[in-house]
N, C-alpha and C positions, 0 to 999 in steps of 0.2 A: 464807877469802875466796873461793877458787875454788868451794867448795861453795855459797855464797850466790849467786854469779853464775849457776851452772847452774840453781839453783832459780828464780831470777828469770826466766831465759830460758824455763824450762818453763811458768811462769805466763803469760808473754806469748804463748807458742805456743797454750796452751789458750784464752786470750782471743781471739786472732785467728781460730782455728778456729770458736769459738762465734759470733763476729760474721759470719764467712763463711757459716756455715750459715743464720743468721737472714736475712741479706740474700739468700741464694740462694732461700730459701723466699718471700721478699717479691718476688722477680722480678728476679734478676740485678742487684742493687744499685740498682734503680729505686725510689726512695722516694715517688714520686708515684703514688698509686693511681688518680687520676682518668682516666676513659676519654674520649679525644678522638675524636669522630666526624668523619672527614675531610670537608671541603667542597670542591667543585669550583668555584673562583671564576672559571674561564675561561668566557667567554660560549659558549652553545651555537652551534656552527657551522651548525646547521640552522634557527636562529631567523630570522624575517623580518628583512630589512635595515632596515626601518622599522617602528615599532611599530603595532599595531592602534589604532583610534580609541577603543576602550573603555579607560577609566582606572579603576584600582582602588587604594583605600587599604586596606592590610592592617594590621589591629590585632593586638596580641599575643594569642596563644591563651591560654586559661585552663587551668591544671592542675587538672582535675577528678578526679584519681585520689584514692583514699582509702587512708590508712595508709602512704603513702610520702612522705618529704621531697622537696623540689623537685628535687634532683639525683640522688636514688636511683632505680634502675631494677630492683633485685632483689637476689638473694643467690646465693652460690656455695658449693656443698658439695664441689666438686672444686677441686684446686689450679690456679691460673692464673698463668702466667709474666707478671710485671709487676704483679701485684696481691697485696697481703697482706690478710688478714682475709676476712670473708664478704660484706661489703656491696659491691655494684657501684654506683659513683658516676660520674656524668658530670662533665666539667669546667665545665659550665654547666647552668642549669635546663632541665628537659625542655620546658617551654613555649617557651623561647627557641630550642631546637633545632628544634622542630616549626614554629614561625613562620618561621624562616629557610629551612627546606626548602620550605615552601609558597610563599613569596615567590620563591625561586629558580626553582621550577617554572613559575610564571606569567610571570615575566620572560623565561625561556628560550623560552616559547611565543609571545612577541610582544606581551604585554599591557603597558600602561604602568602602572607602580607609582608612585604619588605619595603624599606625606605630608600634603598640605593639603586644604582643602575643595573644591578644583577637581575632585576625583575624582567620577566618576559612580556608582561602586559601592563598598561597604565589605565587606571579607572578614573574618570573625571565626570563632572556633571554640573548642571545648573538647577537651582531651586526656582522653578518658574512660578510656583504658588505654594504658600503655606500660610493659611489664615484660620483663625479660630475666633468666632464672634458669638458672644453670649447675649441672646435676645429672649423672646418667649421660649425658643428652643435653641439649643447649642448648634451652631453651624460650623462644620469643619471642611476645608478644601485643601487638598495636597496634590501638587503636580511637579514631578521631578524628572528631568531629562538626564540620561546617563549614557556615556560613551566608553566603550572598551576598545583599545587599539594595541597593536603590536609595537613595542618600543623600538625594536631594531629597524622596522620598515616604515612605521607610521601608519600602517594599513589599519583601517577600522574593521574590527571583528563584529561589533554590534553597537547600535545606537537606537535609542527609543525613549518614549515618554510614558511614565507610569502615573496614573491619576486615581485618586480616591476622594469621593465626596460623601458626606453623611450628615445627619442631624439627629438630635435626640432631645427628649424632654428631661430636664434635670430632676424633676420631682417637686412635690409640694414644698419640701424643705429647702430647695434651691441648691446651688453649686457651692463647693468649697474649692480652694486652690488645688488640693490633692486630687479631687475629682477631675478637674480639667487636665492636670498633668498626666493622669493615668489614661484618660480617654485619648489624648494626643499621642501618647506612647503606643497605644494599641493600633491606632490608624497608621502611624508612621511605620509600625512593624509590618502591617499588611503591604505597604508600598515597597519596603526593602525586600520582603519575601518574594514579591512578584518580580522585582528587578533582578534578584539573584537567579530565579528560576528561568527567566528569559535569556539572560546572559550566559548562564552555564550551558544551555542547550546549544547556542551558536558556537561557543568555545569548544565544546566537545565535538561538534560536527565539523568544525574547521581544522581542528588539531586532535584527531582521535588517538594519535600516537602517545599523547600525554595521559590519556585515560583508558585507551583500548576498549571503548564502548561503542555500541551501535545505537545512536539516539533515534527516538521517534518523536512525534509532536502531538500536542493537544493545545486547545485554546486557553489563554489566560485573560480573564475579564479585567478590563481596565488598563491593558498594555497596548500601546500603539507603537509598532515597530517601524522605525525610520530606515534602518538598514540592518541586515543580518547576513554575515558572510556565508556564502554557499546557498543562499535561498534563491530559488528561481521565481521571485515575486517582485512586484514594483515596490518602490520605497515608501509609498503611502498606502493606507488602508490595508495593511498586511495582516493576515491572521497570526496572532502571537503564538509562540511556541515554548514548550518546556520539555525537558528530557524525560523519556521513559526508557531507562537505561537497561540494556541487555548485554551481559558479558559475552565476549567472543568464546567460541567453543573450545579452542585448544590453548587455554591460558592458565597461568598460575599467578600467585601474588608474591612479589618480592618486597621484603621489608629490609631496608638498609639503614644502619646507624653508623655514625663515625664519632671518633674521639680525637679532637674536639668536633662539635657539631657545626652546622652551617657551612658545610663543604659542598662544592658543585659536583653533581653526579652525572656521569656520562655512560650510556649503554650503546655499544657499537659506535662510539664517537658522536652520539646524538645526546644533547643536553636534556636531562629529564627533570632537573630541579635541584633543590638543596636538601641536604640531610638534616634531620631524619626524613626518610622518604618511604612511602608505601605506594606501590604502583602495580597495576595488573599488566603483565607482559606475556609474550608468546612463550609457550612451554618448550624450552630448549636451553642450550648452554649459551650464556651471555658473557661478553667481555665488559667488565665494569671498571671504570676509571674514576677516581675521586681526586679533586684538586682543591687546594686551599692555600691562600697566600701565606708565605712563610713556612710551608711544609712541602715535603716531597710528594710528588704525584704517586698515588698508590693504585695498582692495577691488579684485578683479581678476576678469575673465571668462576662463574656460579651457575649451577644447573637448577633451573626452575621446572618443577614437575606440574603436570596438568591437574588443576583443581586443588592444588596444595599451596601452602604458604611456606616460603623459604626465607629464613632470616639470615642476614649477614651483617657482621660488625667489623669495621676496619679501624685500626689505630694508625693515625697519621704521624709520621716522623718529621722532625725539623731538619 
């Protein structure tokens, strides 16, 4: 009897050691292979207190990559702590990740993101490439095409491709799942920042009345502009641009809030955006009209002084 008991214990020990080795290779008992790219949901502390007049409806980007499933970003030929197998998979579709990152970038910069037809502009795009391969060195390649157009006319304001390629040595200890997630987040952040910089320049140049800014230009490495409204340049091999914003000389800041919020704001019958609204306008007396479904239109005159901030709050009646 004792002999059988010892034999059973030996089999159990072998079984436990085998399972331990398998789980160690899979990544310290982590059976979930999916890579989660961390998102910063905290508002940008440097963002404007009140949103710009420009409103944007961002549609989901299209996954235009070839040969890769929606959540797959590449392969690994080196061992990764937290991941078993060779396929590198995200916890959500690549198109969803890119769309979320782009929206976060514009929201942090002060643009109003809306979901309905009240938006002035529509942002859309294609993920042409997003790969991450772990070999002797980590290799990452991102290429995203983005287009901004006016919803009312269908006219393209800006269209271009932003690309980012890089590689790194993970170190003697190798990669972990979190290392890959953070590196991918960093590189995607570079792409979204360049995309925003290039688009905002063209938007401000084509519709300065929404910003009252005089834009300049400077190159952005990694940005290939396909079309930029107002640019006297060919559609290919165009020098990318980003705003160097200089306020007009005789302007002031108008900060307008309404109760309830999300009302349409018009200055001299020109639509400027939805409340709350912060906009730089000519220093003079302005006719302000505010409209919201189910409420009476409210009209008010407000004097905006040069180099000063004027605040106005309107209560809308039903």
